[in-house]
Each structure stands twice: as structure tokens, then as C-alpha cells.
N, C-alpha and C positions, 0 to 999 in steps of 0.2 A: 386727326390727332398727329403730331410729329413723330416720325419714324425714328427709332433708336438705330444708330449706326451699326452695321455689322463688324464683328471681331473675329480675327483669327489668331490662333496661339499653337504653339506645338503642343502643350498640355494644359487641359482645362480641368481644374479640380473644383468640384462642388461640395462645399463644405469647409469649415474653419476649425476642426478640432485638431487633436494630437495626430491622428493618421494622416490627415490631409498636410499638415505642417511638415510632418517627418518626411513624407513623400516629396514635397516641394523643395525641401533643403537638401534632398539627396539626389536630385535630378542634376544633370550637366548644367552649370550655369550659363551656358551659351543657348539653353533652349528658352523660348518666350513662354511663360508659365502665367496662368490666370487662375486666381481664387475667387471663387463666387461664394458669398454667405448672406443669407437673409436678413441678418441683423448686423452685428459687428464681428471683429475677428475674437472679441473677448466673451461672445455668447456662445457656448458649447457645453456639452456634458462633461468633456474632459477638464474643463477649468474647475467643475465642481468635486471633482475626485479628491477625497480626504485621505483615504488610508495609505496608498503608495503603489509601488510596483513590484511584482513578484520576480525574484531571480535568485538562482543558487551563487551567492557570493561568499559565504562563510566557509571555513574549513569543515565545519560539521555537515555542510550541505552539498548536493551535487546535482546536475542536471536530471540524473536518473531519479532521484528522490522528488524532484519537482514534477517529472513525468508521471511518476507513480500517484501521486496526491492529485494531480489533474485527471488522471483517468479514473481514480476512485469517485471523484466528485462529478464526473461525467456520466456516470450511471450506464457505461457500456456503450455510449454512442460517439465517443471522442474518436476522432481519425488518428490513431497513434502516430503515423509518419508526421503528421502536422504538429502535433505535441511536442514530439522530438525535435523537429526543426526549430520550434519557437523557444523551447527551453535551452537547447543548444546554443541559440544566437542572443540569448537573454542578457548575458554578461556584457557583451560587446555593445549592445544597444544602451544599457545603463551608461557605459563609459562614453558613448557617443554623446548622450545627454549631458554629462559632467564636462566633456569637452566643449559643448555650446555655452556652458556657464552656470547650468542648473546647480544650486546649492542644496544638498541633501543634509539632514540632521546628522552630525557627527558624533562618534563614539570610537574611542581608540582601544577597548577593551576586548573586542572580539575578532581582531584580526584583519578586518576589512577597513576600518577607519570610518565606518558609518554605522549608525543605529538601524538595527533591523528589528522589526517588530513580528509578531505572529497573529494570524487571523484563522477564522474557521476553515477546517478541512486541510490546514498545512501542518505537516509533521515537525518542522522545524522553523525557527526564526529566519525568515527570507524577505520580509517586505521592506525594501528601502523607502524612505519617505521624507518629506520636507515638513516637519512639524505634523499638524493635521490638515493641511491645505495643499497636498502634493500637486494636484492638478494645476491648481493656480499658480504655484511657483514654476512649474514646467512651462505652461503656456505663456506666462509673461515673458520668459527668456525667448521662446520660439516666436512669439508675435514681433518681438523687437527684431529678430534676425530677418523675418519675412518682410517687415515693413522696410528694412533698409536694403533689401536685396534689389538691384537695379533691373533684374529680369523677370521679377515676379509683380504682376499688375493685379490689383486688389479692387475688387467690385463689392463694397458692402451694400446693405440694403436692396440687394438684388436676390430674386427667388427662381430657380429652375421650373420650367412648366413640364417640358417634356425631352426626351432624347431624340435626337435627329438620326435616322438610320439612312443606310445608302439605298434602300428602296424607295425612298422620297426624293431621290436626286433626279434632276432634270437629265443628266447625261450618264446615269448609271449603264455601264456596258452589258449588264445582265449575266455574264458568266462569272463575274467576280462574287466572292463570298460576301455575305450581308455583313456589314459592319457599321460601327458607331462614328458619326461625324460631328457630334457637338451636342448643343442643347439650345432650345429656345428659352430665353431668360428675361423675365419681368424686372423692370426697374420700378421699385416701390415707391420711390419718390415722384415720380411723373406719370406712372401708368403705362409707359411705352415697352414694347416688346422687342428684343433684340434677337439677332441670330448669332450665336457664338459657335465657331467652327474650330476643330482642333484635330491634330493627328492622333491624339490619344485623350480620353475622357475618363475621369476617374470620380466614382461616387463615394463620398466621405461625408455623408450628411447625418450619421449616427443612427440611433435606434427609432422606435416607434412607440415610446411608452406614454405619450400623450393621448394615446388612444383609451387610456384608463382614467377615471376621475381623480384618483390619488395616485401620485408620482413623485419620485425624487428628481426626475429629469427637468430641464429648462422648457420653455415653451416652443422652442425650435425642434423638439424630438417627435416629429409628426410623420416619420417613416417616408420621407420624400424619396430618398435613393432607392429603399426597396421598391416602392410603388412604381417610380419611373423604370427601375430595371425590369420588373415584372411586366409592365406594359409594352416594353421594347423586346420581350419575348425570353428573358434570362429565366433559368430555373430558380426556385425558391424552395430553401430546405428548412425543416425543424422549426417553423414559426409557432408551433404550440408551447415552445419552451420560453416562457416569460419569467424571468427572475424577479420576484417581490423581494425587496430589501426588508429584512425584518424589522428595522429600527429606523423608523422616519419619526421626526419629532412631532408628537401630538400637541398642538396648541393653536388657538383660533387665529393667532397672527403670526404664525411660522409656516410659510408656504414652502413646501417640498424640501425642508431643511433636514438633510441626512445626519444621523449619528452613526459616526463611522463603525465598521467592524472592528476596528483596532480597540474600541472601548471594551468590547468582550474579550478581545486578545489579551489585553491588559488586566483582566480580571473582573470585568462588569458582570453583574448577576442579573437575570431576568426574573422579575416577581410579580406576584399578583398584588392588588390592593392592599391585602393583609400583610404583606411582607413575605409570603411563602414563595420560595423558589420552585419552579415547576419543570425545568427543563430535563433534568435527569428523568423524570417519569417518561420522556419521549425519545431519548436517545443517551447512550452512555457517555457520548462526548460532551453532553449538556450544552453549555452555551457556545462551545467551539464545534459543534455539528455544523455541516453545510447549511448555506443559506436556505435552501428549500425546505429542509427539515424544521429549522428554526422558525421560518415564517408560518408553516403548517401548524407548528405547535402553538404559536401565540394566536393563530386564527382559531384553532379549536378551543383554546382557553377562553378566548373572548366570546365566542359564540355560545359555549357551554354556559357560561356565567353572566352573559349579557353585559360584557364590559365594552366601554368605549376604547379602552387601551389598556396596556400593561406598563410595568415600570422597569427601566434599566438602572441598576444602582451600583456605583463605583465609588460611593461615599466613604468606603472603608480605606481607601488609598489616602496617602497624605496629600494635603491641598496643593504642596509645590510641586509635586509629582503630576498631578492632574494639570495643573496650570502651564507646566512645562510641556507636556505630552499632548495636550489638547487645548491649545490656547483658542483656537476659533471657535470650537464647540463650547468651551467655557464661557467665553466672551458673549456668543449669541444666546445662550441659555440664560446667563445672567440678565442680559438686557430684557428678557421676557419674565424675569422674576424667578428663575430656577437656578439655585446655587448647587452645582452638582457635586462640590465638595461636602455639602451638608445633607443632600436629599436625593432621591431617585429621579430619573428624566422620565415622563410620560412618553410612550412610543407606540406605533401601529406600523404594520407592513405597508409597503407602496411598491407600485410597478417600478422596476429599477433598471432592467437590462434586457435587451433582446438577443436571446441566445441564437436565433435563427437568423436567416436573411439570404441574400443573393448568393448562390453557389459560386464558390471561386477556387483556384488552386492555390498553392502556397506563394505564388507571386501576385495574387489579387485579380488574375485573369478570369473573366465572366465567360459565359456561352457566346457572347456576342463580341465579334473581333473588334480590338482597339477600344473596348470598355473594360476598366477595372473598377473593382469594389473593394474597400479597405475599412478597417475598423468595425464598428458595431452594425453597419449596414450589410456586412458580408458573413457569410457562413463558411469558415475555413475548415471546420472540423474540431478546432481546438476545445470549444466548451462542452460539446456533447449535449447531454440532457439538463446539465446544470453548471453554470460557470463557477470555477475556483476563485475565490476572492483575490483582487489585485492581478488577475490574468489579462484584464481588458486593456489597460494602457500598454501592458507589454505587447499584446498582439498588434496594437496600433503602431508600436516603434518596429517590430521586427518585420511585420508584412509591408508596412509602409516602406522601409528601406529596401525590401526584396523586389516590390513593385517598381520602385524607381530605377533599380538596376535593370530590370526587365525591359522597362520603357526606354532606357539609355542604350540599350542594345538592338532596338527595334528599327528596321529601315524605314525611310520616309515613304509615304504613299502619296498617290496623285490626288489632289483634292477634287471634289465633284461640286458641281453647281447645285445648290439646294433652294427651293422655295422659301421666301420671306413668310413670317407669320401672317396669316390672313384673318382678319377681323372685320372684313368689309360687310358681313352679314349679321354682326351682333350690336346690341345697343347697351347703354349704361344699365346696370342692375336697378330694379324698381324698389325692392324691397330686402335690404341687407339682414333683416331679423330671421330670414329663412335660414341662412347660414348659421348664426349663432344658435338659433334653436336646434338645429340638426346636429351641431357640434357638441351641444350639451346632452342631447338624447343618446348620441352614440357613446360617450364616454360613461354616462351613467349605467346602460344596459351592458356595456362590456365589463364595467366593476362588478355588476350584480350576476351576471350570467357566465362569464368566462374568466373568473378571477382565480384565486389560489386553490379552491376546490371546485369541481366542475361535474355536471351530469349531462348526459346526452340531451335530456329534455331542455336544460337550460342553453345548451348550444345551440339546439334547434330553434329556439325562440330567438336567440341573438341572431341566427342566420337569417330568419325571415324579416327582421327589422332592418338587417344590413341591405336586403334586397330592395325594400321600399325606400330606404335612404337614398341609394345608388341611383334608383330611378328619378328622384327628385333633383339629385346633385348633377346628374348627367343632363337633365334638361335645362337646367340652371346654367351649367358650363357651355351648352351648345348656343343658347340665345344671348347671353350677356357677356361683356368683356371681363376678363379674368381679373381677380385680385388676390391678394396673398392669402386672405382668409379663404376663399373659395378653393385655391390650389391646395392649401394645407388639409381642408376638409376632405377633399376628393382623394388625398394621399392616405389620409386616415382610414376612410372607408375601406379603400383598396387593401391596406394592411391589416383591419379588422377582419375582413372577409379571409384573408390568407391564414390568420391566426385560428378563426374558427373552422374553416375547412381542414386544416392540419390537425386540429384538436379531435374532430369528429372521425378522422381516419385511424386514430391512434386507439386501439382496442386494449389497452392496459395502463397502469400508472407506472410511471418512470421519471426519475428526476423532478423537474418542475411542474410535469403535467401529472395531476391526480384526479382520477375519475372514480366517483362513487359507484358507477355502474360497472367500472373495470379495475377494482382495487389492486388486483395481482399484477407482477411483472413477469412478462412472457419470458421465456428461457433463451430466446434469440433476439438481440437487438437489431433494429432497422430504422433508418432515416425515414422520414416523411418528406417526400420530394414533389413539388407541384410544378407542372409544366403547362404553360399557357396553351389552350386549344388541344391539350393531350389527355 
């Protein structure tokens, strides 16, 4: 098979969401930058974000109020210094987006010039947005900037296999600290594997929620960066905290379509099939409680009553208000025969956000020298045990900019000679059905055993099945040429293992992790930190 030519860059960015774009556009333009994405630049969870970006912009708000709301939602596990750093830099991050050309929804009545909405867990209106398709509006602007930047080289339909570390180099002096040198990258169009080296490598691949059967995430969310960082020796923190979005559209023809938190923020009510509201029985904040509480409440009502879904009703609002504030949701629901101005929307919880990830500092630096992790791939300490709504895009912006500044000030290091990808002892796969079967089995038992409500017995069952799957996948990986599906499955199994191991170590219920065997919250909060071979 023809060998893919080796590539060298100043900075290699793996992933094409808001975090990766923000970093790329804030790096010194003299740097040669590479963005690797396994589909196209348009395919990311960032582009699906509906609600908006949290930032203290109005006269009635302040970074301190934003900090306190975040700490409350995080249930004792937020890193307060990180929360303050991000809240303090939120305003400048928003205005950086505006300077790039992002158009947010205008409103001259609140002193900011922009319409601000309110979501669960927020004490004031602080969510700046672009209609109900904020992620799409932001990504479209930044994609154009990235494509037109002469120093940024884009590799679409390419997927990273593994990171390359200095202990693999031919000429490693030995006394140097272990560092990241780049990654092996598979070109999906021709099956060739190339060696991409870089002074600095950035993991910005998003979360791991395709490990669950039902998710709001795109098909790309297979935990690639988390798994690669883990295999390279990075610590991984708090992987048990998977946020299930309470309101994913329940319809046979609606794949992973999210009904924004802002619908509840603007007065939407959760109801049983008979029209009865139920949230007040679970929390005094009712529909505006944090996502973990709302998702558990829906899960409880569905299981108690044998329901396939519950209903989100905002039909009491004027039709023109709904069409103006939620044009994307309105149009999509109407296409499926649901008129939200006249009837409630059927909804179910779905895996939405990975709060844990690769341990980093406030500049995105990991345990491995010259390797950074940003966005949903990383654990900065912002989200704690539960992410506050609309803090995710903010984290991408603030940490992406901070990581770029840190990289800009790093001295160049001497390149090392590293071996090319070796596939001399492998053959073409004989039965691809093994991959698809294992993929389906993994997502189903993760949904059934490691979902919104957990027990030790269920977690142990999942762990045994993960061990069996890993044996099959490792054998497959060892003997056959790699494919995109195989790489994603390998990464999903690694992240599933990290989720289950972390959940088994937490002997309490806190935030997004609820165990029927340990229903109480301990008096002292602590992170779950996993270290390879540790």
C-alpha cells in the first residue's frame, strides 16, 4: 500500500470544534498549524449547541454571581480558581467572537445591546445567543476564518490513531523529560497512515457520549482524545460524571435532536401524558433546576409509570414569540408533525456532555510535555460534578485562548526521529461485522447499566462485558489493518472502562453520579483521579 507522506507542523490540533478553532485563530500567524478532523470542519458537537454562551454581561450580573452559580451546580467538586479564571475572562471571550463577525441576537433594552436568556441553575439572565442555533452561527464564522488562514492546513476525513511520545523516538537522548511529538493519522479516503509530528499537539476531539445508546451528540463523539491521552499516560479525572440532557426530542425520525434548555428558561413546563406538571415534586426550582436533577426526575417518572417519554409544553406562549426565539426547534418539530405553538413536545433524557476528561491546568497543559487538551476532552475543574448550562462553549473559548497564549510563549524544541507506522504484519480485516456488533453491544449495556441511576451490581456487569470486548478488539487491532470504525470502537471501549472504573470508586451520590447503593452525599468532596499503571 502506498505510504502517506510525513508531515511536520508547529502545532497539531486534533478536532474541529470551537475549542480547536479558537486556539488555532489565537496562535501566532507565523506558526504552521494543522487541523485534523475525522469528518469535515462542519461536524462537531459545538455546531449543534442551541442555547448559547454564559457570560456576565448585563448590569444586574457579575463574574462573582456567575462563579457562585457554577459552584452550586458543580456540587462541591469545581476547582474554584478555574471557575473564577473562566468567569473573569468570559466577557472578553464573547467580544472576541463579536470581533470575528459572530452575530448574536440583539436587544437594546437591557444595557448590553444583546438579548440574554436564562437557563437552569442560573440566577440571572446571562446566556448570549444567536437565535436557537448559537453553535452553528459561531462555527460558520470561525470555519470561514480557519479556511482562509494561509498558515492553517486542514486535513478532513483523517482520524488520529495514537499519540507519538519521545520514548518511541530513534534518537531520544534518554535524559530528556517524556514529551509528545505528534500523532499517527489515518487517511480515511485511501487507508494510508501518516506520521504527523509537531512542536505542540492539542487534543480537541470533544466528548465520549456515543458510548451510550441515546445521545444528543454527533457520531464523532467517540472519546478519541480522552482515550489517546490516557493511553499516552495522562491522568483522567471524574469520568463518572456524564451529563444527561433532560430533553432530547422523542420521535422515531428525530436522531439526537436536542430541545434547548432555553425552552424551559422561557417558561416551558414538563408534564406527564395527562397534562400534570411534576417537577415541583422533585425540586423547588422546578423546571429551572440543574440538569442532573431534571434528568433524574424525568427518569423516575418514566420508570415509575412505564412511560416512553414525558412532554415539554410551551404552547401557552404567543406563537410569534416561539417562532422568533426558537426558529430551528419550531421548524424541525413542525417537519415531524409537532406544532409546539399548539401542543407539547415529547422528550426523553439522553447522554449529552462528558464532565470529566484529561486532567489539565488553566492553560490546557496535560501531564505529558507539549501535549494540551481543551474543550470537552479536558477536565479543567470548571464543571465539577455537574456542568452549569452554557458553560461549555465558554470553556472552549477561554481555555482555547489561554492555551494559544501559552503555546505562543513556548521555546522550540529539537525534533526527534520517530518510526513510521508499521503495518507489515497485518492483513485486511475478514469480518467487519465483528466491529458493528461490538459497537452496538457496548452502547446498549452502557445505557442499561451505567445510565442516569446506577448500582454497584450493574456497574460490575458492565465492567465484565468491557473486559471481554477489549480482548476481542485488541486481537482485531493487532492482526488487521486499522479502519475508522475500529479506531472509534477501540476508543469507546477505553472511555467506557474509564467511566465504569470511576463510578465504582465513588461511594456516594453527587451531582450527575447517582448510586442506589450509596444514595447519600459525603461531607467532603473529592475528585476521582485515574492514572495508568498507578
